C-alpha positions in Angstrom: 0.4 -17.2 40.2 -1.2 -15.3 43.0 -0.4 -11.7 44.1 1.0 -13.0 47.3 3.5 -15.2 45.4 4.6 -12.3 43.2 5.0 -10.1 46.3 7.2 -12.8 47.9 9.4 -13.1 44.8 9.7 -9.3 44.5 10.4 -8.9 48.2 7.7 -6.4 48.9 5.0 -6.3 51.6 2.9 -3.4 50.2 -0.1 -5.0 48.5 -1.4 -1.9 46.9 1.9 -1.1 45.3 2.3 -4.7 44.1 -1.1 -4.7 42.5 -0.4 -1.3 40.8 2.9 -2.8 39.4 1.1 -5.9 38.2 -1.6 -3.7 36.4 1.2 -1.6 34.8 2.9 -4.7 33.6 -0.3 -6.0 32.1 -0.8 -2.7 30.3 2.7 -2.7 28.9 2.3 -6.3 27.6 -1.0 -5.3 26.0 0.7 -2.4 24.2 3.6 -4.4 22.9 1.6 -7.3 21.6 -1.3 -7.0 19.3 -4.4 -9.2 20.0 -7.5 -10.1 18.1 -5.7 -9.8 14.7 -7.4 -11.2 11.7 -6.0 -11.4 8.1 -8.1 -10.1 5.2 -7.0 -11.1 1.7 -8.2 -9.0 -1.2 -7.4 -9.2 -4.9 -6.2 -6.0 -6.5 -7.6 -5.0 -9.9 -5.9 -3.2 -12.7 -6.8 0.5 -12.8 -8.7 0.4 -9.5 -7.3 2.8 -6.9 -9.7 2.6 -4.0 -10.9 -0.5 -2.1 -13.6 -1.0 0.5 -12.2 -1.8 4.0 -14.3 -4.2 6.1 -16.6 -2.5 8.7 -15.1 -4.3 11.6 -11.5 -3.1 10.8 -10.0 -0.9 13.5 -6.5 -0.6 12.3 -4.5 -1.6 9.2 -1.3 -3.2 10.5 0.4 -4.1 7.2 -0.3 -4.3 3.4 1.7 -6.7 1.3 1.8 -7.1 -2.4 3.4 -9.9 -4.4 6.3 -8.9 -6.6 6.5 -5.4 -5.2 10.0 -4.0 -5.7 11.5 -7.5 -6.2 12.0 -10.0 -9.0 11.5 -13.2 -7.0 7.7 -13.1 -6.7 7.6 -12.8 -2.9 5.2 -10.8 -0.8 6.7 -7.6 0.5 5.2 -4.8 2.6 4.2 -1.7 0.7 5.8 1.3 2.4 3.5 3.7 4.2 3.4 7.3 3.0 4.1 9.7 6.0 3.7 13.0 4.2 1.0 14.4 2.0 1.7 13.5 -1.7 3.2 16.3 -3.8 1.4 15.1 -6.9 -2.1 16.4 -7.4 -4.8 13.8 -7.2 -6.7 13.6 -10.5 -9.6 11.7 -8.9 -10.2 14.6 -6.4 -10.2 12.3 -3.4 
């Protein structure tokens, strides 16, 4: 769809304002929908606390674990900690 068609549908004749609105709409859509998402699967090991994150990782969206807080062996998201932990870290990290 061309800018002229959008302007006709919106009922405006100001090209600059229409282009600004279109750019704002594209920015809003970009914020609300994540793009370029890849899934990385890693095995967890007993007594291992820290894991290496891939170098190309920019943001961790979700971490799921099988049989976490449930009995039916389904993958569930692990809740994110918002506050500093009150228990002292024995590893010093």
